[in-house]
PyMOL commands that place a pseudoatom at each C-alpha (Angstrom):
pseudoatom trace, name=CA, resn=MET, resi=1, chain=A, elem=C, hetatm=0, pos=[2.571, -19.578, 14.991]
pseudoatom trace, name=CA, resn=PRO, resi=2, chain=A, elem=C, hetatm=0, pos=[-0.685, -17.596, 14.755]
pseudoatom trace, name=CA, resn=PHE, resi=3, chain=A, elem=C, hetatm=0, pos=[0.776, -13.775, 13.690]
pseudoatom trace, name=CA, resn=MET, resi=4, chain=A, elem=C, hetatm=0, pos=[0.157, -12.100, 17.145]
pseudoatom trace, name=CA, resn=GLU, resi=5, chain=A, elem=C, hetatm=0, pos=[2.701, -14.861, 18.770]
pseudoatom trace, name=CA, resn=LYS, resi=6, chain=A, elem=C, hetatm=0, pos=[5.513, -13.612, 16.835]
pseudoatom trace, name=CA, resn=LYS, resi=7, chain=A, elem=C, hetatm=0, pos=[8.013, -11.354, 18.733]
pseudoatom trace, name=CA, resn=GLU, resi=8, chain=A, elem=C, hetatm=0, pos=[9.119, -9.378, 15.447]
pseudoatom trace, name=CA, resn=ILE, resi=9, chain=A, elem=C, hetatm=0, pos=[8.695, -8.869, 12.028]
pseudoatom trace, name=CA, resn=SER, resi=10, chain=A, elem=C, hetatm=0, pos=[10.830, -8.160, 9.219]
pseudoatom trace, name=CA, resn=LYS, resi=11, chain=A, elem=C, hetatm=0, pos=[9.643, -5.292, 6.752]
pseudoatom trace, name=CA, resn=PRO, resi=12, chain=A, elem=C, hetatm=0, pos=[11.059, -3.819, 3.336]
pseudoatom trace, name=CA, resn=LEU, resi=13, chain=A, elem=C, hetatm=0, pos=[12.785, -0.418, 3.481]
pseudoatom trace, name=CA, resn=VAL, resi=14, chain=A, elem=C, hetatm=0, pos=[12.950, 1.301, 0.134]
pseudoatom trace, name=CA, resn=ASP, resi=15, chain=A, elem=C, hetatm=0, pos=[15.338, 3.709, -0.620]
pseudoatom trace, name=CA, resn=TYR, resi=16, chain=A, elem=C, hetatm=0, pos=[14.489, 5.047, -4.404]
pseudoatom trace, name=CA, resn=ASP, resi=17, chain=A, elem=C, hetatm=0, pos=[17.285, 7.402, -4.658]
pseudoatom trace, name=CA, resn=ALA, resi=18, chain=A, elem=C, hetatm=0, pos=[20.134, 4.679, -3.815]
pseudoatom trace, name=CA, resn=ASN, resi=19, chain=A, elem=C, hetatm=0, pos=[17.603, 2.053, -5.802]
pseudoatom trace, name=CA, resn=THR, resi=20, chain=A, elem=C, hetatm=0, pos=[17.821, -0.389, -2.886]
pseudoatom trace, name=CA, resn=ILE, resi=21, chain=A, elem=C, hetatm=0, pos=[15.765, -2.508, -0.593]
pseudoatom trace, name=CA, resn=GLU, resi=22, chain=A, elem=C, hetatm=0, pos=[16.893, -4.202, 2.758]
pseudoatom trace, name=CA, resn=GLY, resi=23, chain=A, elem=C, hetatm=0, pos=[14.882, -5.866, 5.307]
pseudoatom trace, name=CA, resn=VAL, resi=24, chain=A, elem=C, hetatm=0, pos=[14.448, -4.249, 8.884]
pseudoatom trace, name=CA, resn=ALA, resi=25, chain=A, elem=C, hetatm=0, pos=[13.186, -6.221, 11.969]
pseudoatom trace, name=CA, resn=ILE, resi=26, chain=A, elem=C, hetatm=0, pos=[10.434, -4.456, 13.904]
pseudoatom trace, name=CA, resn=ASP, resi=27, chain=A, elem=C, hetatm=0, pos=[10.019, -5.855, 17.581]
pseudoatom trace, name=CA, resn=LEU, resi=28, chain=A, elem=C, hetatm=0, pos=[6.401, -6.067, 18.206]
pseudoatom trace, name=CA, resn=ASP, resi=29, chain=A, elem=C, hetatm=0, pos=[6.475, -5.767, 21.955]
pseudoatom trace, name=CA, resn=GLY, resi=30, chain=A, elem=C, hetatm=0, pos=[3.477, -4.090, 23.160]
pseudoatom trace, name=CA, resn=ILE, resi=31, chain=A, elem=C, hetatm=0, pos=[2.131, -3.528, 19.571]
pseudoatom trace, name=CA, resn=GLN, resi=32, chain=A, elem=C, hetatm=0, pos=[-1.587, -4.231, 19.248]
pseudoatom trace, name=CA, resn=VAL, resi=33, chain=A, elem=C, hetatm=0, pos=[-1.973, -2.655, 15.650]
pseudoatom trace, name=CA, resn=ILE, resi=34, chain=A, elem=C, hetatm=0, pos=[-0.096, -3.094, 12.699]
pseudoatom trace, name=CA, resn=ILE, resi=35, chain=A, elem=C, hetatm=0, pos=[-0.826, -1.218, 9.584]
pseudoatom trace, name=CA, resn=ALA, resi=36, chain=A, elem=C, hetatm=0, pos=[-0.019, -2.821, 6.427]
pseudoatom trace, name=CA, resn=GLU, resi=37, chain=A, elem=C, hetatm=0, pos=[0.145, -0.535, 3.394]
pseudoatom trace, name=CA, resn=GLY, resi=38, chain=A, elem=C, hetatm=0, pos=[0.957, -0.995, -0.347]
pseudoatom trace, name=CA, resn=THR, resi=39, chain=A, elem=C, hetatm=0, pos=[-0.081, -2.024, -3.710]
pseudoatom trace, name=CA, resn=TYR, resi=40, chain=A, elem=C, hetatm=0, pos=[-1.616, -5.602, -3.191]
pseudoatom trace, name=CA, resn=THR, resi=41, chain=A, elem=C, hetatm=0, pos=[-1.868, -5.561, 0.531]
pseudoatom trace, name=CA, resn=SER, resi=42, chain=A, elem=C, hetatm=0, pos=[-5.671, -6.083, -0.144]
pseudoatom trace, name=CA, resn=LEU, resi=43, chain=A, elem=C, hetatm=0, pos=[-4.603, -9.838, -1.101]
pseudoatom trace, name=CA, resn=LEU, resi=44, chain=A, elem=C, hetatm=0, pos=[-3.046, -10.516, 2.369]
pseudoatom trace, name=CA, resn=LYS, resi=45, chain=A, elem=C, hetatm=0, pos=[-4.603, -13.328, 4.862]
pseudoatom trace, name=CA, resn=HIS, resi=46, chain=A, elem=C, hetatm=0, pos=[-4.941, -12.815, 8.421]
pseudoatom trace, name=CA, resn=VAL, resi=47, chain=A, elem=C, hetatm=0, pos=[-6.029, -9.296, 7.979]
pseudoatom trace, name=CA, resn=ASP, resi=48, chain=A, elem=C, hetatm=0, pos=[-8.994, -8.073, 10.381]
pseudoatom trace, name=CA, resn=THR, resi=49, chain=A, elem=C, hetatm=0, pos=[-10.018, -4.630, 8.140]
pseudoatom trace, name=CA, resn=ARG, resi=50, chain=A, elem=C, hetatm=0, pos=[-9.138, -4.170, 4.726]
pseudoatom trace, name=CA, resn=ILE, resi=51, chain=A, elem=C, hetatm=0, pos=[-9.472, -0.392, 3.464]
pseudoatom trace, name=CA, resn=PHE, resi=52, chain=A, elem=C, hetatm=0, pos=[-9.385, 0.543, -0.225]
pseudoatom trace, name=CA, resn=ILE, resi=53, chain=A, elem=C, hetatm=0, pos=[-8.089, 4.101, -1.423]
pseudoatom trace, name=CA, resn=CYS, resi=54, chain=A, elem=C, hetatm=0, pos=[-10.879, 5.146, -4.348]
pseudoatom trace, name=CA, resn=LYS, resi=55, chain=A, elem=C, hetatm=0, pos=[-8.160, 6.967, -6.429]
pseudoatom trace, name=CA, resn=ASN, resi=56, chain=A, elem=C, hetatm=0, pos=[-6.790, 6.263, -10.090]
pseudoatom trace, name=CA, resn=TRP, resi=57, chain=A, elem=C, hetatm=0, pos=[-3.443, 6.064, -11.330]
pseudoatom trace, name=CA, resn=LEU, resi=58, chain=A, elem=C, hetatm=0, pos=[-3.295, 9.635, -12.313]
pseudoatom trace, name=CA, resn=ASP, resi=59, chain=A, elem=C, hetatm=0, pos=[-3.876, 10.635, -8.730]
pseudoatom trace, name=CA, resn=THR, resi=60, chain=A, elem=C, hetatm=0, pos=[-1.036, 8.360, -7.636]
pseudoatom trace, name=CA, resn=LEU, resi=61, chain=A, elem=C, hetatm=0, pos=[1.204, 9.942, -10.155]
pseudoatom trace, name=CA, resn=GLU, resi=62, chain=A, elem=C, hetatm=0, pos=[0.537, 13.323, -8.735]
pseudoatom trace, name=CA, resn=HIS, resi=63, chain=A, elem=C, hetatm=0, pos=[0.897, 12.085, -5.068]
pseudoatom trace, name=CA, resn=ARG, resi=64, chain=A, elem=C, hetatm=0, pos=[4.623, 10.598, -6.333]
pseudoatom trace, name=CA, resn=LYS, resi=65, chain=A, elem=C, hetatm=0, pos=[5.420, 13.633, -7.977]
pseudoatom trace, name=CA, resn=LYS, resi=66, chain=A, elem=C, hetatm=0, pos=[4.847, 15.649, -4.427]
pseudoatom trace, name=CA, resn=ARG, resi=67, chain=A, elem=C, hetatm=0, pos=[6.758, 13.047, -2.468]
pseudoatom trace, name=CA, resn=LYS, resi=68, chain=A, elem=C, hetatm=0, pos=[9.704, 13.563, -5.313]
pseudoatom trace, name=CA, resn=ARG, resi=69, chain=A, elem=C, hetatm=0, pos=[10.159, 9.510, -5.941]
pseudoatom trace, name=CA, resn=GLY, resi=70, chain=A, elem=C, hetatm=0, pos=[13.289, 9.694, -7.479]
pseudoatom trace, name=CA, resn=SER, resi=71, chain=A, elem=C, hetatm=0, pos=[13.748, 9.243, -11.367]
pseudoatom trace, name=CA, resn=GLU, resi=72, chain=A, elem=C, hetatm=0, pos=[10.294, 7.740, -11.734]
pseudoatom trace, name=CA, resn=VAL, resi=73, chain=A, elem=C, hetatm=0, pos=[8.307, 10.406, -12.000]
pseudoatom trace, name=CA, resn=GLY, resi=74, chain=A, elem=C, hetatm=0, pos=[7.765, 11.673, -15.877]
pseudoatom trace, name=CA, resn=ASP, resi=75, chain=A, elem=C, hetatm=0, pos=[9.325, 8.065, -16.716]
pseudoatom trace, name=CA, resn=LEU, resi=76, chain=A, elem=C, hetatm=0, pos=[6.763, 6.653, -19.656]
pseudoatom trace, name=CA, resn=PHE, resi=77, chain=A, elem=C, hetatm=0, pos=[7.206, 2.810, -18.245]
pseudoatom trace, name=CA, resn=VAL, resi=78, chain=A, elem=C, hetatm=0, pos=[6.490, 3.871, -14.623]
pseudoatom trace, name=CA, resn=GLU, resi=79, chain=A, elem=C, hetatm=0, pos=[3.435, 5.392, -15.829]
pseudoatom trace, name=CA, resn=GLN, resi=80, chain=A, elem=C, hetatm=0, pos=[2.675, 2.530, -17.998]
pseudoatom trace, name=CA, resn=VAL, resi=81, chain=A, elem=C, hetatm=0, pos=[2.927, 0.169, -14.738]
pseudoatom trace, name=CA, resn=LEU, resi=82, chain=A, elem=C, hetatm=0, pos=[0.885, 2.537, -12.804]
pseudoatom trace, name=CA, resn=SER, resi=83, chain=A, elem=C, hetatm=0, pos=[-1.932, 2.296, -15.238]
pseudoatom trace, name=CA, resn=ILE, resi=84, chain=A, elem=C, hetatm=0, pos=[-1.929, -1.260, -15.709]
pseudoatom trace, name=CA, resn=GLU, resi=85, chain=A, elem=C, hetatm=0, pos=[-1.571, -1.916, -11.992]
pseudoatom trace, name=CA, resn=HIS, resi=86, chain=A, elem=C, hetatm=0, pos=[-4.657, 0.548, -11.226]
pseudoatom trace, name=CA, resn=LYS, resi=87, chain=A, elem=C, hetatm=0, pos=[-6.646, -2.016, -13.727]
pseudoatom trace, name=CA, resn=ILE, resi=88, chain=A, elem=C, hetatm=0, pos=[-5.543, -4.927, -11.590]
pseudoatom trace, name=CA, resn=ILE, resi=89, chain=A, elem=C, hetatm=0, pos=[-5.971, -3.114, -8.197]
pseudoatom trace, name=CA, resn=ALA, resi=90, chain=A, elem=C, hetatm=0, pos=[-9.639, -1.501, -9.031]
pseudoatom trace, name=CA, resn=GLY, resi=91, chain=A, elem=C, hetatm=0, pos=[-10.778, -5.320, -8.963]
pseudoatom trace, name=CA, resn=HIS, resi=92, chain=A, elem=C, hetatm=0, pos=[-9.968, -5.510, -5.405]
pseudoatom trace, name=CA, resn=LYS, resi=93, chain=A, elem=C, hetatm=0, pos=[-12.135, -2.924, -4.030]
pseudoatom trace, name=CA, resn=HIS, resi=94, chain=A, elem=C, hetatm=0, pos=[-14.614, -5.595, -3.751]
pseudoatom trace, name=CA, resn=LEU, resi=95, chain=A, elem=C, hetatm=0, pos=[-12.520, -7.115, -0.416]
pseudoatom trace, name=CA, resn=ALA, resi=96, chain=A, elem=C, hetatm=0, pos=[-12.449, -3.993, 1.185]
pseudoatom trace, name=CA, resn=ASP, resi=97, chain=A, elem=C, hetatm=0, pos=[-14.403, -3.549, 4.540]
pseudoatom trace, name=CA, resn=ILE, resi=98, chain=A, elem=C, hetatm=0, pos=[-14.049, 0.529, 4.119]
pseudoatom trace, name=CA, resn=LEU, resi=99, chain=A, elem=C, hetatm=0, pos=[-13.581, 2.528, 1.259]
pseudoatom trace, name=CA, resn=ILE, resi=100, chain=A, elem=C, hetatm=0, pos=[-12.326, 6.262, 1.343]
pseudoatom trace, name=CA, resn=THR, resi=101, chain=A, elem=C, hetatm=0, pos=[-13.449, 8.209, -1.651]
pseudoatom trace, name=CA, resn=LYS, resi=102, chain=A, elem=C, hetatm=0, pos=[-11.041, 10.685, -3.773]
pseudoatom trace, name=CA, resn=GLU, resi=103, chain=A, elem=C, hetatm=0, pos=[-12.726, 13.209, -1.746]
pseudoatom trace, name=CA, resn=ASN, resi=104, chain=A, elem=C, hetatm=0, pos=[-11.237, 11.543, 1.617]
pseudoatom trace, name=CA, resn=LYS, resi=105, chain=A, elem=C, hetatm=0, pos=[-14.856, 10.451, 2.941]
pseudoatom trace, name=CA, resn=VAL, resi=106, chain=A, elem=C, hetatm=0, pos=[-15.046, 7.106, 4.268]
pseudoatom trace, name=CA, resn=ILE, resi=107, chain=A, elem=C, hetatm=0, pos=[-17.562, 4.451, 3.811]
pseudoatom trace, name=CA, resn=ILE, resi=108, chain=A, elem=C, hetatm=0, pos=[-18.178, 1.645, 5.735]
pseudoatom trace, name=CA, resn=VAL, resi=109, chain=A, elem=C, hetatm=0, pos=[-18.990, -1.438, 3.606]
pseudoatom trace, name=CA, resn=ASP, resi=110, chain=A, elem=C, hetatm=0, pos=[-21.938, -3.437, 4.814]
for i in range(1, 110): cmd.bond("trace and resi %d" % i, "trace and resi %d" % (i + 1))
show_as sticks, trace
zoom trace
């Protein structure tokens, strides 16, 4: 079944403080646009437009501090994971249709 023929989708809902993830059903009636945000979303199939945010793991860490993401701020293990993931995700930049620079400038890729 093509994606747009589906009546609903299930998405994860993460509660960092409770350390839980649960599925939440989203009704697609009347929905014309869906934005999928996440670490590896550039690898999703059936996507019309891919956007790559050009920030490094230290920028991500600062953003997590501002959002008070539970106990992961200041956790050396989490910082190591962010560093490793950044190296992996940096290789996805070439898949993007749109780049957003660290200064929030939007670049359309030809």
